[in-house]
N, C-alpha and C positions, 0 to 999 in steps of 0.2 A: 594554266588557262592565258598564251599570251592573245594582248587584244593590241590592234592597231584601231586610232583614230587620227586624223586630220583631216586639214581644210586648204585648197589651195583655193587662193582667190586670182580669179582668172579674166575682171578685169572690177569697174570700179563697184557695180552691184550684184556680179553674178561672183558667186566660187562652187564649186566642187565638194563635198564632205565625204569623205574612206570611211566607214567602218568596217572591220573583218576578226572574229574569234576564230582563233584554229587551234584543236586540239589531237594531242599527239598526231602531228602532221597533216594533220583537215582540218579543210576551213568546216567550219560549224553553224556560220551566222556571218549574213556580210547586208551594205549597205552599201549603197554607192550612187548616194542624190546631189543632180546639180539647183540649184538654188539663185533664184532670181529676186534682188530686191525682197529677198530674206520669204519668198513663196517657193516652193515646191513643184519647181518645172517638169523633171524626170526624175523619178526611182528607180533602181534596180533593189531586191534587196529580198528575207528570208522567210520573212514575217510568214504567218500560214503555216509553216511546217514545209513551203515552195519556195524554189527562187522562181522568180518573180519581174517584169518593170510594169509600173503604175505610173500614168502620160498624163499630165495634167493642162489645162487651158487656165486663161486671167480667170472664167468663175469659180475655176478650184473646182469643177467637173474633173470628174477619174476615168482613165480607161485603163484597163489592167490585162496583163497577159502574159501569161505561164510560159515561161522557156524547158523548154524541153531538153536541158544538164542540168550534167550537178553542179554543189555548190562552187568547186573549187572552177571548172569551166566560167561559171557564168559570172563570176567576183571578175575574170582575166578580160572577158568581154566585157564587161557594161562598166570597165575602167577603161580598158579602149574606147571603149563607142563614147562614152560620154566626155570624155579629154581628147578626140578629135573631133568631136560634133559637137562643142557642147555650143557656138558661135550663130549655128542652123538654129541647132535647137531654142536656144536664146531670144532669138528673131524670130519663130515662129510665135512662141509665147506671149512676145508681146504683141503679136499681129492679131492675140485672141483664138490662138489654134492650136491642138494638141502638136507637141514634136514628135 
């Protein structure tokens, strides 16, 4: 069961964390998370057995949205979204809004 874990620093206080597990060529679990000052901003994952996105504000409040796609497609979508949109998500988060 190959596990992949890496972090991409994108600003002095901001990083993208990626983790995924593949079994027999199939994504069985993943996490893609944007962190600002060590706090979760947006997190795509498969916790609870389904693909979803959690969005956080500065107060730590969370909004959850289920993704209606398979794990492989959701992982690809999540990586692309966070890597392309992290500056916007970071700005919204630091203003106290949900990304």
